[in-house]
C-alpha positions as CSV (number, residue, x, y, z in Angstrom):
1,M,-39.1,-78.2,-53.3
2,K,-38.5,-81.5,-51.4
3,I,-39.5,-83.0,-48.1
4,L,-37.2,-85.7,-46.7
5,G,-38.7,-88.4,-44.5
6,I,-36.6,-90.4,-42.0
7,N,-37.7,-93.7,-40.5
8,G,-35.6,-94.1,-37.4
9,S,-37.1,-97.4,-36.5
10,P,-35.1,-100.5,-37.3
11,R,-38.3,-101.9,-38.9
12,Q,-38.7,-100.8,-42.5
13,N,-42.4,-101.7,-42.7
14,G,-43.5,-100.9,-39.2
15,T,-45.9,-98.3,-37.8
16,T,-43.2,-95.5,-37.7
17,A,-42.4,-95.9,-41.4
18,K,-46.0,-96.1,-42.4
19,L,-46.9,-92.9,-40.4
20,V,-43.9,-91.0,-41.9
21,Q,-44.9,-92.1,-45.3
22,E,-48.5,-90.9,-44.8
23,I,-47.3,-87.4,-44.0
24,L,-45.1,-87.4,-47.1
25,N,-47.9,-88.7,-49.3
26,A,-50.2,-85.9,-48.2
27,S,-47.7,-83.2,-48.8
28,G,-48.4,-82.9,-52.6
29,T,-44.7,-82.2,-53.3
30,E,-41.6,-84.2,-54.1
31,T,-40.6,-86.5,-51.2
32,E,-38.1,-89.2,-50.3
33,L,-38.2,-91.7,-47.5
34,I,-35.0,-93.0,-46.0
35,H,-34.9,-96.0,-43.6
36,L,-32.1,-95.9,-41.0
37,G,-32.5,-99.6,-40.2
38,G,-29.5,-101.5,-41.5
39,K,-27.4,-98.4,-41.8
40,R,-24.2,-97.8,-39.8
41,I,-24.6,-94.4,-38.0
42,S,-22.4,-93.9,-35.0
43,A,-23.2,-91.5,-32.2
44,C,-21.3,-88.2,-32.1
45,I,-17.9,-88.6,-30.5
46,A,-17.5,-85.0,-29.4
47,C,-14.2,-84.5,-31.3
48,L,-15.2,-81.1,-32.6
49,A,-13.5,-81.6,-35.9
50,C,-16.7,-80.4,-37.6
51,A,-16.3,-76.9,-36.0
52,K,-14.1,-75.7,-38.8
53,D,-16.3,-76.6,-41.8
54,N,-19.6,-78.1,-40.6
55,V,-18.6,-81.5,-41.9
56,C,-18.5,-84.6,-39.7
57,V,-15.2,-86.6,-40.0
58,L,-16.8,-89.9,-39.1
59,K,-16.9,-92.2,-42.1
60,D,-20.2,-94.1,-42.0
61,D,-23.6,-94.0,-43.7
62,M,-24.2,-90.5,-42.4
63,V,-21.8,-89.2,-45.1
64,D,-24.3,-90.1,-47.8
65,L,-27.2,-88.5,-45.9
66,R,-25.6,-85.2,-45.1
67,D,-26.3,-83.5,-48.5
68,K,-29.8,-84.8,-48.6
69,L,-30.5,-83.2,-45.2
70,V,-29.0,-79.9,-46.1
71,E,-30.8,-79.7,-49.5
72,A,-34.2,-80.7,-48.2
73,D,-36.8,-78.0,-47.6
74,A,-38.3,-79.8,-44.7
75,L,-37.9,-83.0,-42.7
76,V,-40.2,-85.6,-41.2
77,I,-38.4,-87.6,-38.7
78,G,-39.9,-90.6,-37.0
79,G,-38.5,-92.6,-34.0
80,A,-39.6,-95.2,-31.6
81,N,-40.1,-95.2,-27.8
82,Y,-37.6,-97.6,-26.2
83,Y,-37.7,-97.7,-22.4
84,S,-39.4,-94.3,-22.4
85,M,-36.6,-92.8,-24.5
86,L,-36.0,-92.2,-28.2
87,N,-34.5,-95.3,-29.7
88,A,-30.7,-95.3,-30.1
89,L,-30.6,-95.4,-33.9
90,T,-32.7,-92.2,-34.2
91,H,-30.8,-90.5,-31.4
92,S,-27.4,-91.2,-32.9
93,F,-28.6,-89.9,-36.2
94,I,-29.8,-86.6,-34.7
95,E,-26.7,-86.3,-32.6
96,R,-24.7,-86.1,-35.8
97,F,-26.7,-82.9,-36.6
98,Y,-24.1,-81.2,-34.3
99,Q,-22.0,-80.8,-37.5
100,F,-24.5,-78.2,-38.7
101,Y,-24.4,-76.2,-35.4
102,H,-21.1,-74.3,-36.0
103,N,-20.3,-71.2,-37.9
104,N,-23.5,-69.5,-36.9
105,G,-25.5,-72.7,-37.5
106,T,-27.2,-71.5,-40.7
107,L,-27.2,-74.8,-42.6
108,M,-30.3,-76.2,-40.8
109,A,-31.5,-73.2,-38.8
110,G,-35.2,-72.3,-39.6
111,K,-35.8,-75.5,-41.5
112,P,-39.3,-76.9,-40.6
113,F,-39.7,-80.4,-39.3
114,V,-42.4,-82.8,-38.1
115,A,-41.6,-85.1,-35.2
116,V,-43.2,-88.6,-35.4
117,G,-43.2,-90.8,-32.3
118,T,-44.3,-94.5,-31.9
119,G,-44.5,-96.5,-28.7
120,G,-46.2,-99.5,-27.2
121,A,-48.4,-97.3,-25.0
122,N,-47.9,-94.1,-27.0
123,G,-45.1,-92.3,-28.8
124,D,-45.2,-89.0,-27.0
125,S,-41.8,-89.2,-25.4
126,A,-40.1,-90.1,-28.7
127,A,-41.7,-87.2,-30.5
128,E,-40.9,-84.8,-27.7
129,Q,-37.2,-85.9,-27.7
130,I,-37.0,-85.5,-31.5
131,K,-38.5,-82.0,-31.0
132,A,-36.0,-81.0,-28.3
133,L,-32.9,-82.3,-30.2
134,L,-33.8,-80.5,-33.5
135,E,-34.8,-77.3,-31.8
136,Y,-31.3,-77.3,-30.3
137,N,-30.1,-76.9,-33.8
138,R,-32.5,-73.9,-34.3
139,M,-34.8,-75.8,-36.6
140,E,-38.5,-74.9,-36.6
141,H,-40.9,-77.4,-35.0
142,F,-43.8,-77.5,-37.5
143,G,-45.8,-80.2,-35.7
144,A,-45.8,-83.6,-34.1
145,V,-47.9,-86.7,-34.2
146,S,-47.7,-89.8,-31.9
147,I,-49.2,-93.2,-32.3
148,Q,-49.5,-96.5,-30.4
149,G,-47.5,-99.2,-32.1
150,A,-47.5,-102.9,-31.5
151,L,-45.6,-104.0,-28.4
152,P,-42.8,-106.5,-29.1
153,C,-44.6,-108.8,-26.7
154,F,-47.2,-109.4,-29.3
155,S,-44.8,-111.1,-31.7
156,C,-42.1,-112.6,-29.4
157,G,-44.2,-115.7,-28.8
158,F,-44.5,-115.4,-25.0
159,G,-46.5,-112.2,-24.6
160,D,-49.5,-113.9,-23.0
161,T,-47.5,-116.0,-20.5
162,C,-44.4,-114.1,-19.6
163,E,-44.4,-112.6,-16.1
164,V,-42.8,-109.4,-17.3
165,S,-45.0,-109.0,-20.5
166,A,-46.0,-105.4,-21.1
167,I,-49.3,-106.4,-22.5
168,P,-51.1,-106.6,-19.1
169,H,-49.5,-103.3,-18.1
170,V,-50.8,-101.5,-21.2
171,F,-54.0,-103.4,-21.9
172,G,-55.0,-104.7,-18.5
173,Q,-54.7,-107.9,-16.5
174,D,-56.0,-111.2,-18.1
175,T,-55.9,-109.6,-21.6
176,E,-56.1,-112.3,-24.2
177,V,-53.7,-111.8,-27.1
178,T,-55.8,-111.7,-30.3
179,P,-55.3,-109.9,-33.6
180,D,-58.1,-107.5,-32.7
181,I,-56.1,-105.8,-29.9
182,I,-52.8,-105.4,-31.8
183,P,-52.5,-101.7,-32.6
184,S,-52.0,-100.6,-36.2
185,L,-52.1,-97.3,-38.1
186,E,-55.4,-98.4,-39.8
187,K,-57.1,-98.9,-36.4
188,Q,-56.2,-95.3,-35.3
189,P,-58.1,-93.1,-37.9
190,E,-57.8,-90.0,-35.8
191,V,-54.0,-90.2,-35.9
192,L,-54.1,-90.9,-39.6
193,A,-56.2,-87.8,-40.2
194,Q,-53.8,-85.7,-38.1
195,A,-50.8,-87.0,-40.0
196,R,-52.4,-86.3,-43.4
197,D,-53.4,-82.8,-42.2
198,L,-49.8,-82.1,-41.1
199,G,-48.5,-83.4,-44.4
200,R,-50.8,-81.2,-46.4
201,R,-49.9,-78.1,-44.4
202,L,-46.2,-78.9,-44.5
203,G,-46.4,-79.3,-48.3
204,E,-48.0,-75.9,-48.6
205,R,-45.4,-74.4,-46.3
206,V,-42.5,-75.5,-48.4
207,Q,-44.2,-74.6,-51.7
208,N,-45.5,-71.2,-50.5
209,G,-43.1,-70.3,-47.7
210,T,-46.0,-69.8,-45.3
211,S,-47.9,-72.0,-42.8
212,A,-51.3,-73.2,-44.0
213,S,-54.2,-73.2,-41.5
């Protein structure tokens, strides 16, 4: 039994990756984490060539991921909130699941998944869009967890002076940028507990075939 984790953020050591990894660690079963950052994954081009055999004809890094996705017993997919939408890398990755949709769509149908969303204010919209896209492929939404990540304005070098900085919008006017206010997984123990509980229950699900309470 194996759970495959996908970090759809371009950052390999950011909040999204860490939260996906926590879920995997808590599962108590074999896992693998794949980072999409640095990979070449094109969006679906709607050519419908996959309709005959459920295999996408685009030759990019999705080719090497296809068998891992099919063989996994469950998925944990994390993405980031960009402009109140799922980031393009994660969206393109899930668009390519359309290759599994044809011929009665049995390759991924019923496979449980956990949606993980990260955002500067919160990751709800990213998690919700992951859920909607995978449910379109008749996969089973097992759970979701969202977390507040660090706004890019914290690290761009101009976050406390830029007129369009998101920091005042999220944290209030006249907010002083200090390490104390920068969100991290460690500063959100309730989210960490939720992620670990989801991981435990998902691990029991794939090992026993039933949902744990």
